[in-house]
C-alpha positions in Angstrom: 40.4 23.1 -216.6 40.7 19.5 -215.4 44.1 18.6 -214.1 43.5 14.9 -213.1 40.3 14.2 -215.1 37.2 13.0 -213.4 39.1 11.2 -210.6 39.9 14.4 -208.7 37.3 16.6 -207.1 37.0 18.7 -204.0 35.3 16.0 -201.9 38.2 13.5 -202.6 40.8 16.2 -201.7 39.1 17.0 -198.4 38.7 13.3 -197.6 42.4 12.6 -198.2 43.4 15.8 -196.3 41.3 14.8 -193.2 42.6 11.2 -193.4 46.3 12.3 -193.4 45.5 14.9 -190.6 44.1 12.0 -188.5 47.2 9.9 -189.2 49.4 12.8 -188.1 47.4 13.1 -184.9 47.6 9.4 -184.2 51.4 9.3 -184.8 51.9 12.3 -182.5 49.8 10.6 -179.7 51.1 7.0 -180.1 54.7 7.4 -181.2 55.7 10.8 -179.8 53.6 10.8 -176.6 52.3 14.3 -177.4 48.9 15.9 -177.8 47.3 14.2 -180.8 44.4 16.7 -181.1 46.8 19.6 -181.2 48.9 18.0 -183.9 45.8 17.2 -185.8 44.8 20.8 -185.8 48.3 21.9 -186.9 48.1 19.4 -189.8 44.6 20.6 -190.7 45.4 24.3 -190.8 48.9 24.1 -192.3 49.6 20.8 -194.0 49.7 17.1 -193.0 53.2 16.8 -194.6 54.6 19.8 -192.8 53.2 18.6 -189.5 54.5 15.1 -190.0 58.0 16.4 -190.8 57.9 18.6 -187.7 56.9 15.6 -185.6 59.7 13.5 -187.1 62.3 16.1 -186.2 61.1 16.7 -182.6 62.2 14.6 -179.8 59.8 12.2 -178.0 58.2 13.7 -175.0 58.6 11.7 -171.8 58.7 8.0 -172.4 56.3 6.0 -170.3 59.0 3.4 -169.4 61.1 6.3 -168.0 58.2 7.6 -165.9 57.6 4.1 -164.5 61.3 3.7 -163.6 61.3 7.1 -161.9 58.1 6.2 -159.9 59.7 2.9 -158.8 62.8 4.7 -157.6 60.7 7.1 -155.6 58.7 4.2 -154.1 61.9 2.3 -153.1 63.2 5.4 -151.3 60.0 5.7 -149.1 59.7 4.7 -145.5 57.7 1.5 -144.7 54.8 3.5 -143.3 54.6 5.6 -146.5 54.8 2.5 -148.6 51.9 1.0 -146.7 49.8 4.1 -147.4 50.7 4.1 -151.1 49.9 0.4 -151.4 46.6 0.9 -149.7 45.7 3.8 -152.1 46.8 1.6 -155.1 44.6 -1.2 -153.9 41.6 1.1 -153.5 42.2 2.6 -156.9 42.5 -0.8 -158.5 39.3 -2.0 -156.8 37.4 1.1 -158.0 38.7 0.6 -161.6 37.6 -3.1 -161.5 34.1 -2.1 -160.3 33.8 0.6 -163.0 34.9 -1.9 -165.6 32.4 -4.5 -164.5 29.6 -1.9 -164.5 30.6 -0.8 -168.0 30.6 -4.4 -169.4 27.2 -5.0 -167.7 25.8 -1.9 -169.4 27.2 -3.1 -172.7 25.7 -6.6 -172.3 22.3 -5.0 -171.5 22.5 -2.7 -174.5 23.3 -5.6 -176.8 20.4 -7.7 -175.4 18.0 -4.7 -175.9 19.2 -4.2 -179.4 18.8 -7.9 -180.2 15.3 -7.9 -178.8 14.2 -4.9 -180.8 15.7 -6.4 -183.9 13.9 -9.7 -183.2 10.6 -7.9 -182.8 11.1 -6.0 -186.0 12.0 -9.2 -187.8 8.9 -11.0 -186.4 6.5 -8.3 -187.4 8.0 -7.9 -190.8 7.9 -11.6 -191.6 4.2 -11.8 -190.6 3.4 -8.7 -192.7 5.2 -10.0 -195.7 3.4 -13.3 -195.5 0.1 -11.5 -195.6 -0.8 -12.6 -192.1 -2.1 -10.4 -189.4 0.8 -9.2 -187.2 0.5 -9.5 -183.4 0.1 -5.7 -183.1 -2.9 -5.7 -185.5 -4.3 -8.7 -183.6 -4.1 -6.9 -180.3 -5.5 -3.7 -181.9 -8.6 -5.7 -183.1 -9.5 -7.0 -179.7 -12.8 -5.8 -178.5 -13.9 -4.7 -182.0 -16.2 -6.7 -184.3 -14.1 -9.0 -186.5 -14.7 -8.2 -190.2 -15.2 -11.8 -191.3 -16.9 -13.4 -188.3 -18.9 -10.3 -187.3 -18.5 -10.8 -183.6 -16.2 -9.4 -180.9 -13.1 -11.5 -180.4 -11.8 -12.5 -177.0 -8.2 -12.1 -176.2 -7.4 -15.8 -176.7 -9.1 -15.7 -180.1 -7.3 -12.6 -181.2 -3.9 -14.0 -180.3 -4.8 -17.3 -181.9 -4.6 -19.7 -179.0 
């Protein structure tokens, strides 16, 4: 018995269910400052609609602006020596974060260049193979072996074509 015709099947239902579960998890994390994975699981096992309604009714867990304001009040109440230690620790943490971020971006740039190089080599070899020419790999593989047309052993310069 088809309820919605050929547009509805189990795969479509599961895809929409997971999509709305992810939306509930994102809403919980971003808007309500709660555990997004936990709310995703609640939505997955019960219902995304029920989980969303529960989230809409519940109060927001600790606002970040309130936490920053409380931290600033505590900092203002400190003695100058304590403030100096806190400032030094903050500077060290910020420096370590900047170094970690630079290393991360360096690794990303390196990965991009490696991927581009591999893609370029693949393109180079595929263009030569499509044109019916001998690719650089087959030229290097034929070094030291008698060439089928000439009948003599090619040198490295002859195999590469220089």
